[in-house]
PDB file of N, CA, C and O in Angstrom:
ATOM      1  N   MET A   1      57.759 124.306  98.005  1.00  0.00           N
ATOM      2  CA  MET A   1      58.354 125.402  97.269  1.00  0.00           C
ATOM      3  C   MET A   1      59.349 124.826  96.261  1.00  0.00           C
ATOM      4  O   MET A   1      60.024 123.838  96.550  1.00  0.00           O
ATOM      5  N   THR A   2      59.439 125.437  95.082  1.00  0.00           N
ATOM      6  CA  THR A   2      60.347 124.935  94.053  1.00  0.00           C
ATOM      7  C   THR A   2      61.737 125.522  94.226  1.00  0.00           C
ATOM      8  O   THR A   2      61.917 126.574  94.840  1.00  0.00           O
ATOM      9  N   ALA A   3      62.706 124.826  93.676  1.00  0.00           N
ATOM     10  CA  ALA A   3      64.100 125.282  93.755  1.00  0.00           C
ATOM     11  C   ALA A   3      64.297 126.507  92.869  1.00  0.00           C
ATOM     12  O   ALA A   3      63.589 126.675  91.876  1.00  0.00           O
ATOM     13  N   PRO A   4      65.251 127.361  93.220  1.00  0.00           N
ATOM     14  CA  PRO A   4      65.546 128.506  92.356  1.00  0.00           C
ATOM     15  C   PRO A   4      65.971 128.022  90.973  1.00  0.00           C
ATOM     16  O   PRO A   4      66.481 126.909  90.844  1.00  0.00           O
ATOM     17  N   PRO A   5      65.768 128.844  89.927  1.00  0.00           N
ATOM     18  CA  PRO A   5      66.088 128.405  88.566  1.00  0.00           C
ATOM     19  C   PRO A   5      67.503 127.867  88.403  1.00  0.00           C
ATOM     20  O   PRO A   5      67.711 126.933  87.628  1.00  0.00           O
ATOM     21  N   SER A   6      68.472 128.422  89.102  1.00  0.00           N
ATOM     22  CA  SER A   6      69.852 127.965  88.940  1.00  0.00           C
ATOM     23  C   SER A   6      70.083 126.576  89.528  1.00  0.00           C
ATOM     24  O   SER A   6      71.082 125.935  89.204  1.00  0.00           O
ATOM     25  N   LEU A   7      69.174 126.096  90.390  1.00  0.00           N
ATOM     26  CA  LEU A   7      69.353 124.797  91.033  1.00  0.00           C
ATOM     27  C   LEU A   7      68.421 123.720  90.477  1.00  0.00           C
ATOM     28  O   LEU A   7      68.547 122.551  90.840  1.00  0.00           O
ATOM     29  N   ARG A   8      67.500 124.093  89.612  1.00  0.00           N
ATOM     30  CA  ARG A   8      66.563 123.113  89.075  1.00  0.00           C
ATOM     31  C   ARG A   8      67.291 122.142  88.155  1.00  0.00           C
ATOM     32  O   ARG A   8      68.145 122.547  87.367  1.00  0.00           O
ATOM     33  N   PRO A   9      66.950 120.860  88.257  1.00  0.00           N
ATOM     34  CA  PRO A   9      67.586 119.871  87.378  1.00  0.00           C
ATOM     35  C   PRO A   9      66.991 119.928  85.970  1.00  0.00           C
ATOM     36  O   PRO A   9      65.995 120.609  85.727  1.00  0.00           O
ATOM     37  N   CYS A  10      67.610 119.212  85.068  1.00  0.00           N
ATOM     38  CA  CYS A  10      67.122 119.094  83.694  1.00  0.00           C
ATOM     39  C   CYS A  10      65.690 118.551  83.729  1.00  0.00           C
ATOM     40  O   CYS A  10      65.443 117.536  84.380  1.00  0.00           O
ATOM     41  N   PRO A  11      64.746 119.199  83.048  1.00  0.00           N
ATOM     42  CA  PRO A  11      63.358 118.731  83.088  1.00  0.00           C
ATOM     43  C   PRO A  11      63.131 117.417  82.339  1.00  0.00           C
ATOM     44  O   PRO A  11      62.084 116.791  82.504  1.00  0.00           O
ATOM     45  N   ILE A  12      64.079 116.998  81.531  1.00  0.00           N
ATOM     46  CA  ILE A  12      63.927 115.755  80.769  1.00  0.00           C
ATOM     47  C   ILE A  12      64.455 114.554  81.543  1.00  0.00           C
ATOM     48  O   ILE A  12      63.751 113.554  81.686  1.00  0.00           O
ATOM     49  N   CYS A  13      65.697 114.641  82.048  1.00  0.00           N
ATOM     50  CA  CYS A  13      66.310 113.462  82.683  1.00  0.00           C
ATOM     51  C   CYS A  13      66.599 113.639  84.171  1.00  0.00           C
ATOM     52  O   CYS A  13      66.879 112.658  84.859  1.00  0.00           O
ATOM     53  N   GLY A  14      66.537 114.874  84.682  1.00  0.00           N
ATOM     54  CA  GLY A  14      66.760 115.106  86.102  1.00  0.00           C
ATOM     55  C   GLY A  14      68.206 115.332  86.506  1.00  0.00           C
ATOM     56  O   GLY A  14      68.487 115.569  87.681  1.00  0.00           O
ATOM     57  N   LYS A  15      69.135 115.264  85.548  1.00  0.00           N
ATOM     58  CA  LYS A  15      70.545 115.522  85.866  1.00  0.00           C
ATOM     59  C   LYS A  15      70.749 117.019  86.092  1.00  0.00           C
ATOM     60  O   LYS A  15      69.898 117.821  85.706  1.00  0.00           O
ATOM     61  N   PRO A  16      71.870 117.406  86.715  1.00  0.00           N
ATOM     62  CA  PRO A  16      72.148 118.839  86.900  1.00  0.00           C
ATOM     63  C   PRO A  16      72.222 119.545  85.545  1.00  0.00           C
ATOM     64  O   PRO A  16      72.783 119.017  84.585  1.00  0.00           O
ATOM     65  N   ARG A  17      71.655 120.729  85.487  1.00  0.00           N
ATOM     66  CA  ARG A  17      71.643 121.447  84.218  1.00  0.00           C
ATOM     67  C   ARG A  17      72.997 122.063  83.912  1.00  0.00           C
ATOM     68  O   ARG A  17      73.799 122.307  84.813  1.00  0.00           O
ATOM     69  N   VAL A  18      73.242 122.310  82.640  1.00  0.00           N
ATOM     70  CA  VAL A  18      74.484 122.906  82.160  1.00  0.00           C
ATOM     71  C   VAL A  18      74.122 124.253  81.550  1.00  0.00           C
ATOM     72  O   VAL A  18      73.194 124.344  80.746  1.00  0.00           O
ATOM     73  N   GLU A  19      74.846 125.290  81.926  1.00  0.00           N
ATOM     74  CA  GLU A  19      74.519 126.645  81.488  1.00  0.00           C
ATOM     75  C   GLU A  19      74.410 126.755  79.963  1.00  0.00           C
ATOM     76  O   GLU A  19      73.541 127.464  79.455  1.00  0.00           O
ATOM     77  N   GLU A  20      75.274 126.069  79.245  1.00  0.00           N
ATOM     78  CA  GLU A  20      75.268 126.141  77.778  1.00  0.00           C
ATOM     79  C   GLU A  20      73.937 125.675  77.182  1.00  0.00           C
ATOM     80  O   GLU A  20      73.515 126.185  76.144  1.00  0.00           O
ATOM     81  N   PHE A  21      73.278 124.717  77.825  1.00  0.00           N
ATOM     82  CA  PHE A  21      72.044 124.136  77.296  1.00  0.00           C
ATOM     83  C   PHE A  21      70.831 124.452  78.165  1.00  0.00           C
ATOM     84  O   PHE A  21      69.787 123.817  78.015  1.00  0.00           O
ATOM     85  N   ARG A  22      70.949 125.411  79.062  1.00  0.00           N
ATOM     86  CA  ARG A  22      69.896 125.666  80.036  1.00  0.00           C
ATOM     87  C   ARG A  22      68.528 125.750  79.390  1.00  0.00           C
ATOM     88  O   ARG A  22      68.427 126.329  78.309  1.00  0.00           O
ATOM     89  N   PRO A  23      67.514 125.235  79.950  1.00  0.00           N
ATOM     90  CA  PRO A  23      67.437 124.601  81.263  1.00  0.00           C
ATOM     91  C   PRO A  23      67.762 123.111  81.230  1.00  0.00           C
ATOM     92  O   PRO A  23      67.430 122.387  82.169  1.00  0.00           O
ATOM     93  N   PHE A  24      68.400 122.649  80.173  1.00  0.00           N
ATOM     94  CA  PHE A  24      68.689 121.225  80.022  1.00  0.00           C
ATOM     95  C   PHE A  24      70.131 120.917  80.418  1.00  0.00           C
ATOM     96  O   PHE A  24      70.917 121.819  80.707  1.00  0.00           O
ATOM     97  N   CYS A  25      70.460 119.624  80.426  1.00  0.00           N
ATOM     98  CA  CYS A  25      71.821 119.209  80.786  1.00  0.00           C
ATOM     99  C   CYS A  25      72.675 118.945  79.556  1.00  0.00           C
ATOM    100  O   CYS A  25      73.901 118.892  79.651  1.00  0.00           O
ATOM    101  N   SER A  26      72.038 118.779  78.402  1.00  0.00           N
ATOM    102  CA  SER A  26      72.791 118.427  77.196  1.00  0.00           C
ATOM    103  C   SER A  26      71.990 118.785  75.949  1.00  0.00           C
ATOM    104  O   SER A  26      70.797 119.078  76.025  1.00  0.00           O
ATOM    105  N   ARG A  27      72.656 118.756  74.816  1.00  0.00           N
ATOM    106  CA  ARG A  27      71.989 118.981  73.526  1.00  0.00           C
ATOM    107  C   ARG A  27      70.932 117.904  73.303  1.00  0.00           C
ATOM    108  O   ARG A  27      69.864 118.180  72.756  1.00  0.00           O
ATOM    109  N   ARG A  28      71.231 116.677  73.728  1.00  0.00           N
ATOM    110  CA  ARG A  28      70.290 115.563  73.558  1.00  0.00           C
ATOM    111  C   ARG A  28      68.957 115.852  74.246  1.00  0.00           C
ATOM    112  O   ARG A  28      67.897 115.677  73.645  1.00  0.00           O
ATOM    113  N   CYS A  29      69.007 116.295  75.503  1.00  0.00           N
ATOM    114  CA  CYS A  29      67.765 116.579  76.227  1.00  0.00           C
ATOM    115  C   CYS A  29      67.035 117.777  75.613  1.00  0.00           C
ATOM    116  O   CYS A  29      65.805 117.796  75.569  1.00  0.00           O
ATOM    117  N   ALA A  30      67.785 118.774  75.140  1.00  0.00           N
ATOM    118  CA  ALA A  30      67.160 119.917  74.467  1.00  0.00           C
ATOM    119  C   ALA A  30      66.453 119.451  73.195  1.00  0.00           C
ATOM    120  O   ALA A  30      65.348 119.906  72.899  1.00  0.00           O
ATOM    121  N   ASP A  31      67.082 118.550  72.446  1.00  0.00           N
ATOM    122  CA  ASP A  31      66.476 118.033  71.219  1.00  0.00           C
ATOM    123  C   ASP A  31      65.248 117.176  71.513  1.00  0.00           C
ATOM    124  O   ASP A  31      64.271 117.220  70.766  1.00  0.00           O
ATOM    125  N   ILE A  32      65.289 116.401  72.587  1.00  0.00           N
ATOM    126  CA  ILE A  32      64.121 115.608  72.984  1.00  0.00           C
ATOM    127  C   ILE A  32      62.947 116.531  73.275  1.00  0.00           C
ATOM    128  O   ILE A  32      61.824 116.268  72.845  1.00  0.00           O
ATOM    129  N   ASP A  33      63.204 117.611  74.005  1.00  0.00           N
ATOM    130  CA  ASP A  33      62.148 118.562  74.333  1.00  0.00           C
ATOM    131  C   ASP A  33      61.589 119.210  73.069  1.00  0.00           C
ATOM    132  O   ASP A  33      60.373 119.337  72.927  1.00  0.00           O
ATOM    133  N   LEU A  34      62.461 119.621  72.151  1.00  0.00           N
ATOM    134  CA  LEU A  34      62.015 120.226  70.893  1.00  0.00           C
ATOM    135  C   LEU A  34      61.157 119.245  70.104  1.00  0.00           C
ATOM    136  O   LEU A  34      60.122 119.626  69.556  1.00  0.00           O
ATOM    137  N   HIS A  35      61.577 117.995  70.043  1.00  0.00           N
ATOM    138  CA  HIS A  35      60.809 116.970  69.334  1.00  0.00           C
ATOM    139  C   HIS A  35      59.417 116.813  69.944  1.00  0.00           C
ATOM    140  O   HIS A  35      58.437 116.642  69.219  1.00  0.00           O
ATOM    141  N   ARG A  36      59.330 116.869  71.251  1.00  0.00           N
ATOM    142  CA  ARG A  36      58.022 116.754  71.913  1.00  0.00           C
ATOM    143  C   ARG A  36      57.119 117.930  71.556  1.00  0.00           C
ATOM    144  O   ARG A  36      55.924 117.742  71.326  1.00  0.00           O
ATOM    145  N   TRP A  37      57.677 119.147  71.507  1.00  0.00           N
ATOM    146  CA  TRP A  37      56.881 120.319  71.115  1.00  0.00           C
ATOM    147  C   TRP A  37      56.418 120.190  69.669  1.00  0.00           C
ATOM    148  O   TRP A  37      55.240 120.387  69.370  1.00  0.00           O
ATOM    149  N   LEU A  38      57.344 119.859  68.774  1.00  0.00           N
ATOM    150  CA  LEU A  38      57.007 119.781  67.352  1.00  0.00           C
ATOM    151  C   LEU A  38      56.079 118.616  67.047  1.00  0.00           C
ATOM    152  O   LEU A  38      55.299 118.676  66.096  1.00  0.00           O
ATOM    153  N   GLY A  39      56.156 117.567  67.837  1.00  0.00           N
ATOM    154  CA  GLY A  39      55.309 116.401  67.636  1.00  0.00           C
ATOM    155  C   GLY A  39      53.925 116.532  68.251  1.00  0.00           C
ATOM    156  O   GLY A  39      53.079 115.658  68.060  1.00  0.00           O
ATOM    157  N   GLY A  40      53.685 117.604  68.981  1.00  0.00           N
ATOM    158  CA  GLY A  40      52.374 117.816  69.580  1.00  0.00           C
ATOM    159  C   GLY A  40      52.188 117.171  70.937  1.00  0.00           C
ATOM    160  O   GLY A  40      51.066 117.118  71.442  1.00  0.00           O
ATOM    161  N   SER A  41      53.260 116.678  71.542  1.00  0.00           N
ATOM    162  CA  SER A  41      53.139 116.070  72.867  1.00  0.00           C
ATOM    163  C   SER A  41      52.844 117.105  73.942  1.00  0.00           C
ATOM    164  O   SER A  41      52.198 116.807  74.947  1.00  0.00           O
ATOM    165  N   TYR A  42      53.319 118.310  73.721  1.00  0.00           N
ATOM    166  CA  TYR A  42      53.068 119.399  74.661  1.00  0.00           C
ATOM    167  C   TYR A  42      52.008 120.311  74.058  1.00  0.00           C
ATOM    168  O   TYR A  42      51.839 120.375  72.841  1.00  0.00           O
ATOM    169  N   GLY A  43      51.313 121.000  74.918  1.00  0.00           N
ATOM    170  CA  GLY A  43      50.340 121.973  74.450  1.00  0.00           C
ATOM    171  C   GLY A  43      50.128 123.039  75.494  1.00  0.00           C
ATOM    172  O   GLY A  43      50.384 122.831  76.680  1.00  0.00           O
ATOM    173  N   ILE A  44      49.667 124.159  75.052  1.00  0.00           N
ATOM    174  CA  ILE A  44      49.359 125.258  75.955  1.00  0.00           C
ATOM    175  C   ILE A  44      47.853 125.254  76.155  1.00  0.00           C
ATOM    176  O   ILE A  44      47.103 125.389  75.188  1.00  0.00           O
ATOM    177  N   PRO A  45      47.393 125.100  77.398  1.00  0.00           N
ATOM    178  CA  PRO A  45      45.953 125.034  77.632  1.00  0.00           C
ATOM    179  C   PRO A  45      45.276 126.354  77.270  1.00  0.00           C
ATOM    180  O   PRO A  45      45.815 127.437  77.494  1.00  0.00           O
ATOM    181  N   ALA A  46      44.096 126.227  76.711  1.00  0.00           N
ATOM    182  CA  ALA A  46      43.306 127.404  76.353  1.00  0.00           C
ATOM    183  C   ALA A  46      41.871 127.157  76.793  1.00  0.00           C
ATOM    184  O   ALA A  46      41.399 126.020  76.811  1.00  0.00           O
ATOM    185  N   ALA A  47      41.202 128.211  77.140  1.00  0.00           N
ATOM    186  CA  ALA A  47      39.805 128.099  77.544  1.00  0.00           C
ATOM    187  C   ALA A  47      38.959 127.795  76.311  1.00  0.00           C
ATOM    188  O   ALA A  47      39.136 128.408  75.258  1.00  0.00           O
ATOM    189  N   GLU A  48      38.055 126.860  76.453  1.00  0.00           N
ATOM    190  CA  GLU A  48      37.149 126.542  75.360  1.00  0.00           C
ATOM    191  C   GLU A  48      36.159 127.681  75.190  1.00  0.00           C
ATOM    192  O   GLU A  48      35.654 128.225  76.172  1.00  0.00           O
ATOM    193  N   GLN A  49      35.883 128.041  73.944  1.00  0.00           N
ATOM    194  CA  GLN A  49      34.918 129.100  73.679  1.00  0.00           C
ATOM    195  C   GLN A  49      33.568 128.455  73.413  1.00  0.00           C
ATOM    196  O   GLN A  49      33.442 127.544  72.595  1.00  0.00           O
ATOM    197  N   ASP A  50      32.578 128.943  74.116  1.00  0.00           N
ATOM    198  CA  ASP A  50      31.222 128.453  73.942  1.00  0.00           C
ATOM    199  C   ASP A  50      30.701 128.965  72.594  1.00  0.00           C
ATOM    200  O   ASP A  50      30.858 130.146  72.285  1.00  0.00           O
ATOM    201  N   ASP A  51      30.083 128.092  71.791  1.00  0.00           N
ATOM    202  CA  ASP A  51      29.579 128.498  70.475  1.00  0.00           C
ATOM    203  C   ASP A  51      28.549 129.612  70.575  1.00  0.00           C
ATOM    204  O   ASP A  51      28.473 130.460  69.685  1.00  0.00           O
ATOM    205  N   SER A  52      27.758 129.627  71.638  1.00  0.00           N
ATOM    206  CA  SER A  52      26.749 130.677  71.780  1.00  0.00           C
ATOM    207  C   SER A  52      27.405 132.037  71.985  1.00  0.00           C
ATOM    208  O   SER A  52      26.854 133.055  71.567  1.00  0.00           O
ATOM    209  N   GLU A  53      28.582 132.069  72.628  1.00  0.00           N
ATOM    210  CA  GLU A  53      29.308 133.329  72.786  1.00  0.00           C
ATOM    211  C   GLU A  53      29.794 133.841  71.440  1.00  0.00           C
ATOM    212  O   GLU A  53      29.709 135.039  71.168  1.00  0.00           O
ATOM    213  N   ALA A  54      30.299 132.957  70.597  1.00  0.00           N
ATOM    214  CA  ALA A  54      30.820 133.357  69.292  1.00  0.00           C
ATOM    215  C   ALA A  54      29.711 133.918  68.414  1.00  0.00           C
ATOM    216  O   ALA A  54      29.945 134.857  67.653  1.00  0.00           O
ATOM    217  N   GLU A  55      28.515 133.361  68.505  1.00  0.00           N
ATOM    218  CA  GLU A  55      27.399 133.842  67.689  1.00  0.00           C
ATOM    219  C   GLU A  55      26.918 135.211  68.135  1.00  0.00           C
ATOM    220  O   GLU A  55      26.374 135.962  67.325  1.00  0.00           O
ATOM    221  N   SER A  56      27.104 135.555  69.408  1.00  0.00           N
ATOM    222  CA  SER A  56      26.614 136.834  69.904  1.00  0.00           C
ATOM    223  C   SER A  56      27.592 137.977  69.659  1.00  0.00           C
ATOM    224  O   SER A  56      27.243 139.140  69.865  1.00  0.00           O
ATOM    225  N   LEU A  57      28.821 137.663  69.217  1.00  0.00           N
ATOM    226  CA  LEU A  57      29.804 138.703  68.946  1.00  0.00           C
ATOM    227  C   LEU A  57      29.540 139.342  67.590  1.00  0.00           C
ATOM    228  O   LEU A  57      29.085 138.668  66.665  1.00  0.00           O
ATOM    229  N   PRO A  58      29.822 140.642  67.463  1.00  0.00           N
ATOM    230  CA  PRO A  58      29.654 141.281  66.151  1.00  0.00           C
ATOM    231  C   PRO A  58      30.688 140.731  65.171  1.00  0.00           C
ATOM    232  O   PRO A  58      31.740 140.252  65.595  1.00  0.00           O
ATOM    233  N   PRO A  59      30.407 140.790  63.867  1.00  0.00           N
ATOM    234  CA  PRO A  59      31.373 140.281  62.893  1.00  0.00           C
ATOM    235  C   PRO A  59      32.669 141.080  62.925  1.00  0.00           C
ATOM    236  O   PRO A  59      32.657 142.285  63.176  1.00  0.00           O
ATOM    237  N   ARG A  60      33.790 140.402  62.668  1.00  0.00           N
ATOM    238  CA  ARG A  60      35.087 141.075  62.627  1.00  0.00           C
ATOM    239  C   ARG A  60      35.202 141.914  61.374  1.00  0.00           C
ATOM    240  O   ARG A  60      34.763 141.509  60.298  1.00  0.00           O
ATOM    241  N   ASP A  61      35.799 143.095  61.520  1.00  0.00           N
ATOM    242  CA  ASP A  61      36.076 143.943  60.367  1.00  0.00           C
ATOM    243  C   ASP A  61      37.583 144.006  60.207  1.00  0.00           C
ATOM    244  O   ASP A  61      38.258 144.741  60.927  1.00  0.00           O
ATOM    245  N   ASP A  62      38.109 143.239  59.268  1.00  0.00           N
ATOM    246  CA  ASP A  62      39.547 143.197  59.031  1.00  0.00           C
ATOM    247  C   ASP A  62      40.016 144.305  58.109  1.00  0.00           C
ATOM    248  O   ASP A  62      41.204 144.393  57.801  1.00  0.00           O
ATOM    249  N   GLY A  63      39.114 145.137  57.671  1.00  0.00           N
ATOM    250  CA  GLY A  63      39.486 146.218  56.777  1.00  0.00           C
ATOM    251  C   GLY A  63      39.499 145.799  55.322  1.00  0.00           C
ATOM    252  O   GLY A  63      39.741 146.630  54.447  1.00  0.00           O
ATOM    253  N   GLU A  64      39.245 144.533  55.041  1.00  0.00           N
ATOM    254  CA  GLU A  64      39.197 144.057  53.660  1.00  0.00           C
ATOM    255  C   GLU A  64      37.753 143.925  53.233  1.00  0.00           C
ATOM    256  O   GLU A  64      36.894 143.539  54.027  1.00  0.00           O
ATOM    257  N   ARG A  65      37.494 144.235  52.016  1.00  0.00           N
ATOM    258  CA  ARG A  65      36.126 144.144  51.485  1.00  0.00           C
ATOM    259  C   ARG A  65      36.105 143.327  50.232  1.00  0.00           C
ATOM    260  O   ARG A  65      35.044 143.137  49.637  1.00  0.00           O
TER     261      ARG A  65
END
């Protein structure tokens, strides 16, 4: 079982978190995390779409002609 949010350590360095920078312990760790997101190190998993499924869908109507 995981610790409650108030007891979880900084996800970057493992030190106790500081409320001002939550969930991090410092501005430095918050900036490291932001850099990882902006640099593409992190990603949100998505289900791959099968090409045959896309071909069987009706065309989108965006209202523009």
